[in-house]
C-alpha positions in Angstrom: 286.4 -43.7 0.9 284.3 -43.4 4.0 281.7 -41.3 2.1 281.5 -44.1 -0.5 281.0 -46.7 2.2 278.2 -44.6 3.8 276.5 -44.2 0.4 276.7 -47.9 -0.3 275.2 -48.9 3.1 272.5 -46.2 2.7 271.7 -47.6 -0.8 271.4 -51.1 0.5 269.1 -50.1 3.3 266.8 -48.2 1.0 266.7 -51.0 -1.6 265.9 -53.5 1.2 263.0 -51.4 2.5 261.5 -50.7 -1.0 259.7 -54.1 -1.3 258.1 -53.5 2.1 256.6 -50.3 0.8 255.6 -51.8 -2.6 253.7 -54.8 -1.3 250.7 -55.2 0.9 248.8 -57.9 2.8 245.3 -59.0 2.1 244.1 -57.8 5.5 245.6 -54.4 5.0 243.4 -53.6 2.0 240.5 -56.1 1.8 237.7 -57.1 4.1 237.4 -60.9 4.5 233.8 -60.4 5.8 232.6 -58.9 2.5 232.7 -61.5 -0.2 231.3 -60.4 -3.5 230.5 -62.1 -6.9 229.5 -60.2 -10.0 229.2 -60.8 -13.8 230.2 -58.3 -16.4 232.2 -57.5 -19.5 235.9 -57.3 -19.5 236.9 -53.7 -20.3 240.7 -53.6 -19.6 243.5 -55.9 -18.5 246.8 -55.1 -16.9 249.0 -58.2 -16.8 252.0 -56.6 -14.9 254.0 -57.2 -11.7 253.5 -57.3 -8.8 249.8 -58.1 -9.4 247.7 -58.6 -12.5 244.5 -56.5 -12.8 241.3 -56.8 -14.8 238.6 -54.1 -15.0 235.0 -55.3 -15.5 232.0 -53.2 -16.5 229.1 -54.5 -14.4 225.5 -53.5 -15.1 223.6 -52.2 -12.1 219.9 -52.3 -11.1 219.6 -48.7 -12.2 220.7 -49.6 -15.8 224.0 -47.8 -15.2 227.3 -49.6 -15.7 230.0 -49.4 -13.0 233.6 -50.4 -13.5 235.2 -52.7 -11.0 238.9 -53.2 -10.5 239.9 -56.8 -9.7 243.3 -57.6 -8.3 244.8 -61.0 -9.2 247.9 -62.7 -8.1 251.2 -62.1 -9.8 251.4 -62.8 -13.6 254.0 -65.5 -12.9 251.8 -67.3 -10.4 248.8 -67.1 -12.7 250.9 -68.5 -15.6 251.9 -71.5 -13.4 248.1 -72.1 -12.7 247.4 -72.2 -16.4 246.0 -68.7 -16.9 247.3 -66.7 -19.9 246.7 -63.1 -20.8 245.1 -64.4 -24.0 242.4 -66.1 -21.8 241.1 -62.6 -21.3 240.1 -61.0 -24.6 238.4 -57.6 -24.1 234.6 -57.7 -24.3 234.1 -61.3 -22.9 231.5 -61.8 -20.2 232.9 -63.3 -17.0 232.0 -63.9 -13.4 234.4 -62.8 -10.7 234.4 -63.7 -7.0 236.5 -62.1 -4.4 236.5 -59.7 -1.4 235.7 -56.0 -1.3 238.2 -53.3 -0.5 238.0 -51.8 3.0 237.9 -48.3 1.6 234.5 -49.0 -0.1 235.8 -48.4 -3.6 234.8 -50.7 -6.5 237.9 -52.7 -6.0 238.2 -56.4 -5.1 240.8 -59.0 -4.4 239.8 -61.6 -6.9 239.8 -65.2 -5.8 238.3 -66.8 -8.9 237.0 -66.0 -12.4 234.6 -68.0 -14.5 235.3 -67.7 -18.2 232.8 -68.0 -21.1 234.0 -71.5 -21.9 233.0 -72.7 -18.4 236.4 -72.9 -16.8 236.6 -71.5 -13.3 240.2 -70.5 -12.4 241.8 -69.5 -9.1 243.3 -66.0 -9.5 244.4 -65.0 -6.0 247.8 -64.8 -4.5 249.2 -67.7 -2.4 249.3 -66.8 1.3 247.1 -63.7 1.2 245.5 -64.3 4.6 242.0 -64.6 2.9 239.5 -66.9 4.5 240.2 -70.6 3.9 243.8 -69.7 3.0 246.0 -72.2 4.8 249.3 -70.9 3.4 
């Protein structure tokens, strides 16, 4: 019985700590002093928890295309703001604004996306710690 109790308590402790490992803050991964905006073609979408992602092929000055990974808020939060996965068909041209990753990779925390129909939609997480975020 005592062994079962110890296993139960250990399981609860591990499951309580798991969300802390799985999630991150804006300031841990992104640089608020490095805003970026680019336009490119949507190459891939991953509408999954805990964050949605899009991947955009952006043409460079050297005529080479680079793929940028753009982190969005959670799919549920995006849905509440009116964004649907169907708003992002592959191949559309869109403009993305956000903040660069601290590690220098071609990854950003997206704050907004402008779709071909002219809509500009907020794509970030609430309470990220990004500049201007009052949450």
